[in-house]
C-alpha positions as CSV (number, residue, x, y, z in Angstrom):
1,R,126.7,73.7,38.2
2,S,126.5,70.5,40.2
3,A,124.0,70.6,43.1
4,G,125.5,72.4,46.1
5,R,128.8,73.4,44.4
6,I,129.8,76.9,43.6
7,H,130.9,77.8,40.1
8,P,134.7,77.5,39.7
9,R,134.9,81.2,38.5
10,A,133.2,82.3,41.7
11,P,135.5,81.2,44.6
12,V,134.0,81.0,48.1
13,G,136.1,83.9,49.3
14,A,134.8,86.2,46.7
15,A,131.6,87.1,48.4
16,G,130.8,90.0,46.2
17,R,131.1,88.0,43.0
18,C,128.9,85.3,44.6
19,M,126.1,87.7,45.2
20,R,126.1,89.6,41.9
21,P,124.5,86.8,39.8
22,A,121.7,86.6,42.3
23,L,121.1,90.3,42.3
24,R,121.1,90.4,38.5
25,V,118.6,87.6,38.2
26,L,116.3,88.9,40.8
27,H,116.2,92.4,39.3
28,R,116.0,91.2,35.7
29,L,113.5,88.3,36.0
30,T,111.4,88.9,39.1
31,T,109.9,91.5,41.2
32,T,111.5,93.3,44.1
33,V,108.9,93.3,46.9
34,D,108.6,95.9,49.6
35,L,106.8,93.9,52.4
36,S,105.9,97.1,54.1
37,A,103.8,98.1,51.1
38,R,102.7,94.8,49.7
39,D,100.3,96.2,47.1
40,A,102.7,98.8,45.7
41,V,103.8,98.7,42.1
42,P,107.0,96.7,41.8
43,R,110.2,98.6,41.0
44,A,111.3,96.0,38.5
45,T,109.1,93.7,36.4
46,A,109.7,90.6,34.5
47,H,110.1,90.8,30.7
48,T,106.6,90.8,29.2
49,A,107.7,90.5,25.5
50,R,108.6,86.9,25.8
51,P,105.9,84.1,26.3
52,T,106.3,82.2,29.5
53,A,107.0,78.9,27.7
54,N,110.0,80.4,25.9
55,R,111.5,81.8,29.1
56,T,111.2,78.8,31.3
57,H,114.5,77.0,30.4
58,G,116.6,80.1,30.6
59,V,114.9,81.3,33.8
60,L,115.6,78.1,35.6
61,R,119.2,78.0,34.5
62,N,119.8,81.5,35.7
63,L,117.8,80.9,38.9
64,H,119.9,77.8,39.6
65,R,123.1,79.8,39.2
66,A,121.9,82.6,41.4
67,M,120.7,80.2,44.1
68,T,123.9,78.3,44.0
69,A,125.9,81.5,44.5
70,Q,123.5,82.6,47.3
71,A,123.8,79.3,49.1
72,Q,127.6,79.6,49.1
73,A,127.5,83.3,50.0
74,T,125.4,82.6,53.1
75,T,128.2,80.7,54.6
76,S,130.5,83.7,54.3
77,P,131.0,85.9,57.4
78,T,130.6,88.9,55.1
79,H,126.9,88.1,54.5
80,G,126.1,86.4,57.8
81,A,125.4,82.8,58.6
82,S,122.7,80.7,57.1
83,V,119.4,80.2,59.0
84,G,120.7,77.1,60.6
85,N,123.7,79.0,62.1
86,A,122.1,82.4,62.7
87,A,123.1,82.6,66.3
88,A,122.4,86.3,66.4
89,C,118.8,85.8,65.2
90,D,118.0,82.4,66.8
91,P,115.0,82.4,69.1
92,P,115.6,81.1,72.6
93,A,115.3,77.5,73.5
94,Y,112.4,76.4,75.7
95,G,112.1,78.3,78.9
96,T,113.5,81.6,77.7
97,Y,112.1,84.7,76.0
98,T,113.7,87.4,73.9
99,T,112.9,91.0,73.4
100,G,114.6,90.8,70.0
101,T,118.1,91.4,71.4
102,E,118.9,90.0,74.8
103,P,117.3,86.9,76.5
104,I,115.3,87.0,79.7
105,A,116.2,84.1,81.9
106,E,113.7,81.5,82.9
107,S,113.9,82.7,86.5
108,N,112.2,85.9,85.5
109,P,108.8,84.8,84.0
110,V,107.1,87.3,81.8
111,A,103.5,88.1,82.5
112,S,101.0,87.7,79.7
113,T,100.9,90.5,77.3
114,S,97.3,89.7,76.4
115,G,94.4,91.3,78.2
116,G,94.3,95.0,78.8
117,K,93.0,97.8,81.0
118,G,90.3,96.6,83.4
119,L,90.9,92.9,82.5
120,P,91.8,90.2,84.9
121,T,95.5,89.8,85.4
122,P,97.2,86.5,86.2
123,P,98.6,86.5,89.7
124,S,102.3,86.9,90.2
125,P,103.6,84.5,91.2
126,A,100.8,82.2,90.0
127,T,100.2,78.9,91.8
128,A,98.0,75.9,91.3
129,T,95.6,77.4,93.9
130,N,95.4,81.1,92.9
131,K,95.5,80.9,89.1
132,L,92.7,82.3,87.0
133,T,89.9,80.1,86.0
134,A,87.3,79.9,83.2
135,W,86.0,83.3,82.3
136,D,88.6,85.3,84.2
137,F,91.2,83.3,82.4
138,W,89.4,83.9,79.1
139,R,89.1,87.7,79.7
140,S,92.8,87.9,80.8
141,M,93.8,86.8,77.3
142,G,91.6,89.6,75.8
143,S,88.7,87.3,74.9
144,P,90.3,86.2,71.6
145,K,88.0,85.2,68.8
146,F,90.4,84.0,66.1
147,H,92.8,81.2,66.9
148,V,95.7,79.5,65.1
149,A,94.9,75.8,65.8
150,P,97.6,73.4,66.9
151,M,99.1,71.6,64.0
152,V,101.9,69.0,63.9
153,D,105.0,70.7,62.5
154,Q,103.0,73.6,61.2
155,S,101.9,76.1,64.0
156,E,105.5,77.0,64.9
157,L,106.6,80.4,66.1
158,A,107.3,81.9,62.6
159,F,103.9,80.9,61.3
160,R,102.1,82.0,64.4
161,E,103.7,85.5,64.0
162,L,102.6,85.6,60.4
163,C,99.0,84.8,61.3
164,R,99.0,87.3,64.2
165,R,100.0,90.0,61.7
166,Y,96.9,89.2,59.8
167,G,94.2,89.1,62.4
168,A,94.7,85.9,64.6
169,T,94.3,86.9,68.2
170,C,95.5,83.7,69.9
171,A,97.6,80.7,68.9
172,Y,98.5,77.2,69.9
173,T,101.9,75.6,69.5
174,P,102.3,72.4,67.5
175,M,101.3,69.3,69.3
176,I,104.2,68.3,71.6
177,H,104.8,64.8,72.8
178,A,105.0,65.1,76.6
179,R,107.5,62.2,77.2
180,L,109.9,63.3,74.5
181,F,109.7,66.9,75.7
182,V,110.8,65.8,79.2
183,E,113.5,63.3,78.2
184,S,115.0,64.7,75.0
185,P,116.7,68.2,75.1
186,K,117.1,68.0,71.3
187,Y,113.4,67.5,70.8
188,R,112.6,70.2,73.4
189,E,114.8,72.8,71.7
190,E,113.3,72.2,68.3
191,I,109.6,71.8,69.0
192,F,109.0,74.7,71.4
193,T,110.2,78.2,70.8
194,T,108.5,81.4,71.7
195,H,109.0,85.1,72.0
196,I,107.9,87.8,74.4
197,T,105.3,89.1,71.8
198,D,104.0,85.5,71.2
199,R,100.9,86.0,73.4
200,P,98.3,84.9,74.1
201,L,99.7,81.4,73.7
202,L,98.4,77.9,74.5
203,V,101.0,75.1,74.5
204,Q,99.5,71.8,73.5
205,F,100.7,68.4,74.7
206,C,99.7,64.8,73.8
207,A,100.1,62.2,76.6
208,N,98.5,59.3,78.4
209,D,100.5,59.5,81.6
210,P,99.4,62.2,84.0
211,D,102.7,62.5,85.9
212,M,104.7,62.7,82.7
213,L,102.3,65.3,81.3
214,L,102.6,67.4,84.5
215,E,106.4,67.3,84.3
216,A,106.3,68.5,80.7
217,A,103.7,71.2,81.4
218,K,105.7,72.7,84.3
219,L,108.6,73.4,81.9
220,V,106.5,75.6,79.7
221,A,104.1,77.1,82.3
222,P,106.1,80.3,82.9
223,H,106.1,81.0,79.2
224,C,102.4,80.6,78.1
225,D,98.9,81.6,79.1
226,G,97.7,78.0,79.4
227,V,98.5,74.3,78.7
228,D,96.2,72.4,76.3
229,I,95.8,68.6,76.1
230,N,95.2,67.1,72.7
231,F,92.2,64.7,72.7
232,G,91.5,65.3,69.0
233,C,94.4,64.0,66.8
234,P,93.0,61.2,64.7
235,Q,96.2,60.3,62.8
236,R,98.1,57.0,62.8
237,I,100.8,58.4,65.0
238,A,98.2,59.1,67.7
239,K,96.8,55.6,67.4
240,K,100.2,54.0,67.8
241,G,101.1,56.2,70.7
242,N,97.7,55.8,72.4
243,Y,96.9,59.5,72.7
244,G,94.8,62.2,71.0
245,A,91.4,61.1,69.7
246,Y,92.2,57.5,70.6
247,L,91.7,58.3,74.3
248,M,88.0,58.9,73.5
249,D,87.5,55.3,74.5
250,Q,89.3,55.8,77.8
251,W,87.4,58.4,79.7
252,D,89.2,57.6,83.0
253,V,92.6,58.5,81.4
254,V,91.1,61.7,79.9
255,H,89.8,62.7,83.3
256,D,93.0,61.9,85.1
257,L,95.2,63.9,82.7
258,I,93.0,67.0,83.0
259,Y,92.5,66.6,86.8
260,K,96.3,66.3,87.4
261,L,97.1,69.5,85.6
262,N,94.2,71.5,87.0
263,K,95.3,70.6,90.6
264,E,99.0,71.0,90.3
265,L,99.9,73.4,87.4
266,P,100.2,77.1,88.0
267,V,98.4,78.0,84.7
268,P,95.0,77.0,83.5
269,V,94.5,73.7,81.6
270,T,92.4,73.5,78.4
271,A,91.4,70.7,76.2
272,K,90.7,70.1,72.5
273,I,88.2,67.4,71.7
274,R,86.1,65.8,69.0
275,V,82.5,64.9,68.8
276,Y,81.0,61.4,68.7
277,D,78.5,60.0,66.3
278,D,75.6,60.9,68.6
279,L,74.9,64.1,70.4
280,E,74.2,62.6,73.8
281,T,77.6,61.0,74.1
282,S,79.2,64.1,72.8
283,I,77.6,66.3,75.5
284,K,78.4,63.8,78.3
285,Y,82.0,63.7,77.2
286,A,82.4,67.5,77.0
287,K,80.8,67.8,80.5
288,M,83.2,65.2,81.9
289,V,86.1,67.2,80.4
290,E,84.8,70.4,82.1
291,A,84.2,68.6,85.4
292,A,87.7,67.2,85.4
293,G,89.1,70.8,85.4
294,A,89.4,72.1,81.9
295,Q,89.0,75.9,81.9
296,L,88.3,76.1,78.1
297,V,87.3,73.5,75.6
298,A,87.8,73.6,71.8
299,V,85.4,71.3,70.0
300,H,86.2,69.9,66.5
301,G,82.9,69.2,64.8
302,R,84.0,65.9,63.2
303,T,84.3,62.4,64.7
304,R,87.6,60.5,65.0
305,T,87.0,58.6,61.8
306,Q,86.1,61.8,59.8
307,K,89.7,62.8,59.1
308,R,89.3,64.6,55.7
309,A,87.6,67.9,55.7
310,S,86.7,67.5,52.0
311,D,84.7,64.3,52.8
312,V,82.3,65.6,55.4
313,R,81.2,69.0,56.8
314,A,81.9,69.8,60.4
315,N,78.9,69.4,62.7
316,W,78.3,72.9,63.9
317,A,74.9,71.8,65.4
318,F,76.6,69.5,67.8
319,I,79.1,72.2,68.8
320,A,76.2,74.6,69.4
321,E,74.5,72.1,71.8
322,I,77.8,71.5,73.7
323,K,78.2,75.3,74.0
324,K,74.8,75.5,75.6
325,Q,75.6,72.8,78.1
326,L,79.0,74.0,79.4
327,K,79.7,76.9,81.8
328,I,83.3,77.6,80.5
329,P,84.4,79.2,77.2
330,V,84.0,77.0,74.1
331,L,85.8,77.3,70.8
332,A,84.5,75.9,67.5
333,N,86.8,74.1,65.1
334,G,86.0,72.8,61.6
335,D,85.2,74.4,58.2
336,I,86.7,77.8,58.9
337,R,88.0,78.7,55.5
338,S,87.4,82.4,55.4
339,L,86.6,85.3,57.8
340,R,83.0,85.1,56.6
341,E,82.8,81.5,57.6
342,A,84.4,82.3,61.0
343,R,81.8,84.9,61.7
344,L,79.0,82.6,60.5
345,C,80.3,79.8,62.8
346,L,80.3,82.2,65.8
347,E,76.8,83.2,65.0
348,Q,75.4,79.7,64.5
349,T,77.2,78.0,67.4
350,G,77.2,80.8,69.9
351,C,80.8,79.9,70.7
352,D,83.3,82.3,72.1
353,G,85.9,81.8,69.4
354,V,87.0,79.7,66.4
355,L,90.0,77.7,65.4
356,S,91.3,77.2,61.9
357,A,93.9,74.6,61.0
358,D,94.4,73.4,57.4
359,P,92.5,76.3,55.8
360,L,94.8,78.7,57.7
361,L,97.9,76.9,56.1
362,E,96.5,77.7,52.7
363,H,95.3,81.2,53.7
364,P,97.4,82.7,56.5
365,S,95.6,86.0,56.2
366,L,92.2,84.3,56.8
367,F,91.3,86.4,59.8
368,S,92.5,89.8,58.4
369,D,89.9,92.5,58.3
370,P,89.6,94.1,55.8
371,P,90.7,91.0,53.9
372,F,94.2,91.0,52.6
373,A,93.3,88.4,49.9
374,V,89.8,88.7,48.5
375,Q,87.8,85.5,48.2
376,N,85.1,85.9,45.5
377,D,83.9,82.3,45.5
378,L,82.0,81.9,48.8
379,Q,81.3,78.2,48.3
380,N,84.9,77.3,47.4
381,P,87.1,80.1,48.9
382,L,90.3,78.1,48.5
383,P,92.9,78.2,47.0
384,I,93.6,81.9,47.1
385,Q,93.8,83.5,43.7
386,G,96.5,85.8,42.4
387,D,99.8,86.6,44.0
388,K,98.7,87.4,47.6
389,N,99.9,84.1,49.0
390,V,103.2,84.4,47.2
391,L,103.7,87.7,49.0
392,L,102.8,86.1,52.3
393,L,105.3,83.3,51.7
394,L,108.0,85.9,51.2
395,E,107.0,87.6,54.5
396,Y,107.0,84.2,56.3
397,L,110.5,83.5,55.0
398,E,111.7,86.8,56.3
399,I,110.3,85.9,59.7
400,T,112.2,82.6,59.7
401,K,115.4,84.7,59.5
402,K,114.5,85.8,63.1
403,Y,113.4,82.4,64.4
404,K,115.2,79.2,63.6
405,T,112.7,77.0,61.8
406,P,113.4,73.4,60.6
407,L,113.4,73.1,56.8
408,R,110.7,70.5,56.7
409,M,108.3,73.0,58.3
410,V,109.3,75.8,55.9
411,K,108.8,73.6,52.9
412,G,105.5,72.4,54.3
413,H,104.3,76.0,54.5
414,A,105.5,76.7,51.0
415,H,103.5,73.8,49.5
416,K,100.4,74.9,51.4
417,M,100.6,78.6,50.5
418,V,101.5,78.4,46.9
419,G,100.8,74.7,46.1
420,A,98.1,75.6,43.6
421,W,100.6,77.6,41.4
422,L,103.2,74.9,41.8
423,A,100.7,72.6,40.0
424,E,101.3,74.8,36.9
425,F,105.0,75.6,37.4
426,T,106.0,72.0,38.1
427,D,109.7,72.7,37.6
428,L,109.6,75.0,40.7
429,R,107.8,72.3,42.6
430,E,110.5,69.8,41.7
431,F,113.1,72.2,42.9
432,L,111.4,72.7,46.2
433,N,111.0,69.0,46.7
434,G,114.8,68.7,46.6
435,H,115.4,67.3,43.2
436,G,118.6,69.1,42.3
437,G,119.9,72.6,43.0
438,P,121.7,74.0,46.0
439,P,120.8,73.5,49.7
440,K,117.5,75.1,50.5
441,T,118.6,78.0,52.7
442,T,116.3,80.9,53.5
443,D,118.0,83.1,50.9
444,V,117.6,80.4,48.3
445,L,114.0,80.0,49.1
446,I,113.4,83.7,48.9
447,A,115.0,83.8,45.4
448,W,112.8,80.8,44.5
449,T,109.7,82.6,45.7
450,N,110.6,85.8,43.8
451,E,110.9,83.7,40.7
452,L,107.4,82.3,41.3
453,L,106.1,85.8,42.0
454,G,107.5,87.0,38.6
455,R,105.8,84.1,36.8
456,V,102.5,84.7,38.5
457,R,102.5,88.4,37.7
458,L,103.5,87.7,34.2
459,V,100.5,85.4,33.7
460,Q,98.3,88.1,35.2
461,R,99.6,90.7,32.8
462,T,99.8,88.7,29.6
463,E,96.9,86.3,30.0
464,G,94.6,88.2,32.3
465,R,94.1,85.3,34.7
466,S,94.7,85.1,38.5
467,H,94.3,81.3,38.8
468,P,96.7,78.5,37.9
469,I,96.1,76.0,35.2
470,P,97.4,72.6,36.6
471,K,99.4,70.5,34.2
472,K,97.9,67.4,35.8
473,S,94.4,66.3,36.2
474,P,92.6,67.0,39.4
475,R,92.4,63.3,40.2
476,Q,96.2,62.8,39.6
477,A,97.0,65.9,41.7
478,A,94.8,64.7,44.5
479,R,96.4,61.3,44.4
480,E,99.9,62.8,44.6
481,E,98.8,65.1,47.4
482,A,97.4,62.2,49.4
483,E,100.7,60.3,48.8
484,E,102.7,63.3,50.0
485,A,100.5,63.5,53.1
486,K,101.0,59.8,53.8
487,T,104.8,60.2,53.3
488,A,104.9,63.1,55.7
489,A,102.9,61.1,58.3
490,I,105.3,58.2,58.0
491,A,108.3,60.5,58.4
492,E,106.8,62.1,61.5
493,Q,106.2,58.6,63.0
494,Q,109.8,57.7,62.1
495,R,111.1,60.8,63.8
496,E,109.2,59.9,67.0
497,D,110.4,56.3,66.8
498,D,114.0,57.4,66.3
499,A,113.8,59.8,69.2
500,F,112.5,57.1,71.5
501,A,115.1,54.6,70.3
502,E,117.8,57.2,71.0
503,L,116.5,57.7,74.5
504,D,116.3,53.9,75.2
505,A,119.9,53.4,73.9
506,K,121.2,56.1,76.3
507,R,119.2,54.6,79.1
508,Q,120.7,51.1,78.4
509,K,124.2,52.6,78.2
510,V,123.8,54.2,81.6
511,T,122.3,51.0,83.1
512,H,125.2,48.9,81.7
513,A,127.8,51.4,83.0
514,S,126.2,51.3,86.5
515,H,126.2,47.5,86.4
516,E,129.9,47.4,85.5
517,T,130.7,49.8,88.2
518,A,128.8,47.8,90.8
519,T,130.5,44.6,89.6
520,A,134.0,46.2,89.8
521,A,133.2,47.4,93.3
522,N,132.2,43.9,94.4
């Protein structure tokens, strides 16, 4: 039962024998979920006669065996390849679309599927001079109210599709580093994937060089409704790279980035900004962004130093004043934790739409109407009670079978969606974090999620509660969460540094080879 090794009595070639333990465990210990009827009574239920504490050791032992077998079975041609090798299900690399079967080449750009009868239609072919602007651009997307905000490593294609199924009407890609996108094919393939149904879509870049930004934006222009520039990221990675919210002190750079794209890009340019400490500067800044050529502005109601949503409320009053002053569509961002708060924000700010970021990670069905997950506590609507988010995680994992998704993103979503329950079932949290067990393939994670679902439903039936009881104090849990966030930020910075180091090494190698060639010629 060593991590990653198949049991000696279940040889790799015996695909059927590898799968039988998994099937037995899933049917005996957990629930079989029909995602097309999420609220249906499960066909098989966990044993209710035994207390949870007495089942834990045996459950984990059997789950480990099942997942080990599944991990090995996914490498067998009989059962198809694992997610990392699922060529038949892989989404296209940047610059291509798929209809679910065959790719459509980059030379045949697909028009936006947003909008509708009587709405403005983007010209074909679109150019920098005939593209839609401001309100025509907004209406061409269908005047979307509910947006999936851009999030580093979190608003990828699979998650966007999940959110669209539950009420989101527009979505941003994760923040993309413009220079890396231009110079690194490996980064480009991983960070940007889309699909013909993934519309309306805004692709967000961070940059401080207008020419580099334009080059990156041109690569995605045929495959999105607009290109967004990030002027709101307050994290350490943005400070080191001199982009995001750290350009709020460099208005000339902000202006030039927007102006360049507006003049030369064949799709509209949008911007995501933050407010300043005072209203006057906030309005002047927003007006400058509009004058530079932004056709839509999303305003986060916190300043650059106000990074934690739990520390301070978003300033909707500032957003409302900015909306009054601008002549282009304005989106509000900050403190959108439920559909009720989204509607309240639209009412109080007068904005044309709202974005949700971190709350949407915890509550992917946030925009669903009627609500998929009922939030009874209006003041503290998160975390979601009961098993709804476990079901959503299962649905998300099924989507990742269609679209190749890096494991770090998948694990990040798992922690956000069901993290509250993992505070009670700490053994499952340890397994997800990689401490033992087989490789975390999609099938393994589905088995893991089914085990969690069985435990949650067992608690509901035997104890009558729909909320977890953490095994750690709130302070200790918060400290660990902060440490995990810091670790993730450092890892993201390291990935960026490594990517640049790889590019520099290749550049030096080419330069050295050119120098040797020139020397030999002389």
